[in-house]
Structures are given as structure tokens and as C-alpha cells.
N, C-alpha and C positions, 0 to 999 in steps of 0.2 A: 329700703326693704331688707337689705343684708343685716343691718343692725337690729331690726325688728325680729328677724328669724334667729339670730344668734342669741338674743335675749330669751326668746321662747325655748330654745334648746337648753339654755342654762337652767331655766325654770324646770324643764322636764327632767334634767339630770338630778336636780334637788329633790323632786318628787320621788323618783326611783330610789334614790339613796334613803329617803325617809321610809319608803315601803320596805326596803331591805333591812333597815334597822328594826322596824316593827316585827318583821318575820323572823329575824334572828333571835328575838326574845319571845317568840310565840309559845315555845314549850314552857317558859317560865310564867307566862300569863295564865296558864290553865290552872284552875283551882285544884289544890292538892298536888300530887305527883303525876306528871304527864305519863311516865312509864307505867305506873299503876293503872291509869286510865286506858292506855293502849293494850295492856296485857290482861285486862279484866276478863276477856273471853278466852284466855289461854291459861288456865290454872296450872298446866303442866310445866310452865316455864320456871326454871330454877332462879334462885336469888343471884347467882353469879351472872347468868345471862341478862338479867334485868339491870344489874350494875354496869355490865358492859354496854348495854343500850344507853344508859344514862351518860356514860362517857362519850359515846358516839354522838348523841344529841347535844352534848355540851352543857347539860344542866348544871354540872359542877363547876363551870367556868364563870368568870365575871362577865357582865353584860357587854362591856367594851371589847373584851376578847372574843366573845361570841360574834359580835358584829364584824370584827376584822376577819375572823376565820371564815364566816359565811360569805362575806364579800370577796375574799380571796378565792374561795371555792367557785363562786359564780364566774369570776373572771377567767377561771380555768375550765369552765363548762361543767363544774361539779355542783349539782343541786342536792346532793345527798343520796341515800339509798332507801328505797321503798321497803317498809316493814312488811307490807302485805304481799307484794308481787316479787320481792327478793331480786329486784333488778334496779339499776340506777334510775333515779327520778328523771334525769334528762332524757333517757331513752324512751320512757313512757310518754313524756310530753312531746318529744319529737314525732312519735307515732300518731299522736292524737291532734296536734296543733293545726295541721293543714285543714282538717275537717271543720274545726271551729272557725278558722279564718275565712274559709270559703263560704260558710253559712252566714257569718256576720257581714262580709262584703256584699254577698248577693242580696241580703235583706236590706242593707243600707241603700244599695242601688235601686232595689224595687221600691223602697219608701220614697226615694227622690223622684222616680219615674211616675209615681202616683200623685205625690203632693204638688209638684211644680205645675203640671198641666191643669190639675183640678183647682188649685188655688188661683192660677192665672185666669182661667175661664170664669170662675166665680167672681173674681175681682173686676174683670172687664165687663161682665154682664150682670151687674148687681140687680137683684130682684127677679132674675129669670129662673126658669126651671132648674138650670145647672147650679145656680146659687143655692137654691133650697135643697137640691139633692146633695150638694157638698156639705151642707149643714147637717143633714141627716146622717151622712157617712161619718162626719166628725164626731157626732154624739155617740153613735154605735161604736166607733173605733176606740174612743176613750173609755167607754163604759165596759166593754167586753175585754177580759184579759187574754193574753196571747195563748196561754195553755188551753183555755176553753175553746178558742178558735181552732187550735190544733186538734183537739179531740173531736170537734164537730166535723172538721175536714176528714179525719180518719173514718168517722161513722158514715159520711156520705160517699166519698170517693173510693174508699177501700172496702168497707163492709157492704154498703148498699149497691154501688155501681161496679165495684171490682175493677176500677180503672188504674189505680195507683197502688204501689206497695205501702203497707201501713207503717213500716219501720225499717231501720237499717240504712246502710250506705255501701255502695260498691267501690268503684274507683274514683279518683279525683275528677271533679268536673272540669277543671282547667286541662288536666292531662288527657282526658277522654276527648275534649274539644280539639286539642292539638292533634291527636291521633286521627280523629274524624276528618279534619281538614287535610292532613298529610296523606291519608290512605283512602279518603273518600268513603269511609265506612260510618255513615251517620246513624246506622242502627246501633252501633256501639255507644255513640254519644247519647242517644235516647234511652238506652237501657240503663245508663248511669244517671242521666238528668232527671228521670222520672222519680228518683228517690229524693230529689231536692225540692220538688214543686211544693209539697205541703209544708215542710219546715220553713221554707223561704216565705211562703204566703202567710204563715202564722205570725211572724215577728214584725213586719213593717206596718201593720194596720194602724196601731196606736201612733207611731211616729208620723206616718203619712197624714193621719187625721189632724194632729196638732200643727204640723208644718203647713198643711194646706190652708188652715185658718189664719196662720201668721202671714203667709204670702198674700192671701186675699186682703187682709187688713192693710198690709204694706202697700199693695197696689192701689187700693182705694185712696190712701193718703198721698201716694206718689203721683198719681195721675192728675191731681189738682195743683201740683207745684208749677212755678212759673216757667222753669226750663222745659217742662213737658208741653205746656201751652205754647211756648215759643217754637218748639220743634214742630208742632202741628201747624202753627202759623206759617212756618217756612215752606210748608207743602210736602214734608217728608211722608213717605208711604206709611200707612197705619201699622203694618207689620214691623217696620223698622223702629217706629216710635215705641211700640209695645215691647219689643225684645231688647232693644239697645238702651232705651231711656227709662222705661218703666220696670221691666222685669229685673234687669241687672241690679238696680237700686233696691227693689223690693226683696231680693234674695238675701240681702245683708243680715237682717234680723233672723231670717230662717236659718242661715248658715251658723249664726251664733248659737241658736238653740240646738241646732244639729250637733254641734260640738259637745253640748251638755248631754245629749241623748246617746252618745257613743257608749257611755258606761251602762246605760239602760239596755242597749242592744247586746253588749257582751254579757251582762247578767241575765238578760232574757234568753240567750242561747243556752245557758246552764239549765233552764227549765225546759225549753223546747227539746234539747238533746235527750233529756230523760223521758219526755213524752213520746218521742219517735225512736228511742233506743239508738240515738246518733252517737257514733264512736268519737266524740270530741273531748275537749278539756272539761266541759261542764259535767258530762257523765263521769269522767275520771275523777273530778273533784268530789262528786257525791259518793262515789265508791270509797274514796280516801277518807271522807268524813265518817261514813258508816263503819269503816275499819279502824278509826282513830289513828290513821297513818299520818302523823304530823309532818315528816319530811315531804311526803307527797302533797299534803295540803299547802305547805309553804311554797313548793314549786309551782303548783297550779295558780295560786294567788299571785305570785310574782310575775309569771308569764302573762296573766290576764291584765295586771297593772301596766306592764310594759306595752302590751297591745293597745291599751286605752291611751297611754301617753303618746305613742307613735301616731295613732289615728287622730288625736287632738292636734298634733303638729301639722298633719295634713290639712285639717280644717283651718288652722291659723294661716297656712299658706293660701288656701282658697279665699279666706277673708281679705288678705292683703291684695289679692288679684282683683276681687270685686270692688274693694274700696282702697284705692291707691293712697288715700290720706293717712293710712296707718304707718307708712314709712316716715312720715314727718312727726307723728305723735310719739308720746312716751309710753304707750300701752300696746 
């Protein structure tokens, strides 16, 4: 398993280096002059200031030099300087990253909590009401986009019922949970958690719908295999057969697809954050794009790519735990 994980880490480093190389050339890939595009809405900027900005962005340097300088800056925690906010990009990302990470992790956890029981029940009770209900849920989940679910949730829970706040975020969910446990102040936790309910419920529906059908199909195939029949013939309790012999092997294809869906979750947070005015990386990236703030765009894309790579490594580790055969294979 150690060799498998080292190989995956090496692949992850290569991916991150490729992303850094692309981002270092981003200002050169823009049609025309990137500085002219950035300063189009600021006609009062002098030519000397524009030339200075070109030097800061490295437009006048060779591509390899840009890559080396940008990589060196990243290693020192320097992601550039935001043209719009007039503060270091690293500072802005540090302020916003926790909100995006919390939203993504909570959405992934919610998707797993919905997909695994739903897929398992549908697979073990084929042809039942639960099976048909999961099929309807899967069709709706795949057909309806996350931003529309978010808007519908706002209209019902905020506008009609006035139960939940329509937008924004207060304190960190993890931090407020720790404070609630330490001080016994669960009202503080609820005051912060209620801002998370609708954004978290908007993202996982599509992922849960797809994964529940994958788990159902895998369970239907696994329950007919010889080792499952042998386990039943040995007289093992049904719950032990279902959990240890059927579900564990049925989760393998779902975990594989789950790894591919991480990118969709991260990109989905960008949309949901703007629907709910969530102060995360997605909203920051949209603000940077609207302002043509290329250093900030580079920083948000880089951090999003690194988050995707790190979460993919976690999925690879889960895959190796579910299927020990990967430690012997070459992939």
C-alpha cells in the first residue's frame, strides 16, 4: 500500500506543477494585452502605471522565467497582489478558503449519507417501493441543477416559511461546534449552523442520485457472487453478510466515481456560493473575473486545484482500504 500511495502522491505533484505552469502563463494566454483588458474600466490610469503593472505581472519575461518566478513565490507563500482589493492574494484566499472547505466537506458527507443507505436498501429490496422511490429520486436529482435547488430552497424556507436565513455566513461551523461542546452553548452552534443548511442541501443531490444507483447496481451484482452465497450458507447473520461482504465490495465503484465527482463539488460550490452570497473562494473568483483581476484569478484557480488533488488522494486511500488488492497492482 505504501508504494501505491507514494505513486499517487508523485502523480499529484506532477498535476500541481502542470497547473502552476499554466497559471504562470495565464496573462500571456489572454487575447491582446492583459493589462489593457484589466484597465479597460479605469481610463484614468497612466501609461507609466500600466507599464509597471506589466512588469509586475511578468508579461515582458520569457515563459520559463515566469514559471520559475511564480513557483518560487508560491513556495514562499506569495501568490501575487490583487489589483482590485490592493492586498496580497494569499491574504484574501486565507480569509475565504475555510468557508469553501467547510461547504464542500459538508456536502460530500451529506451526499454519502444519502447515497449509501438509499442505494443499499434499493439493491437489497429490488422491486420494492424503496427501489422505485430511489429511481424517482435519481431521475430528479440528475435532471435538476444545484443552483435551481438552491433557489427553490430559498423561496420555500426563507421567503415563504421564514425558517432559515436566505444568504450569508457567520462563524465557522467547526469552530462554533467546538465552542458549543466546550461551553455548552448550543444556541451559538444553531445560530451558525442554520446558515449552512440550504447551501449544503443544494450541492449533494446530484452526487447522491448518481452514487445511489451505482451502489444499487453493484449490490445486485455482488449479492449473486459465490462468496456471498457461501457466507449465507455458513449461517452468518444477514446484517453481517450485507455490511461486510456485500456493501464493502459494492462501494468500490461508487468510491471511484466519488473521486471524479470531487471536481464537480468544488466547481459546484462556486455557483452555490454566489446563489447564497457565501463568502468563499467561489464568490471571490467571480469577483476577480468581473474585475479582470488576473493575479487573484490565478490564486483562486491554484488553490481550487490543490484542494481537488488533496481530496483525490484521500479517495485513493479509501479505495486501497476497501480493496486491498491495489497494493499488489500497478495502478
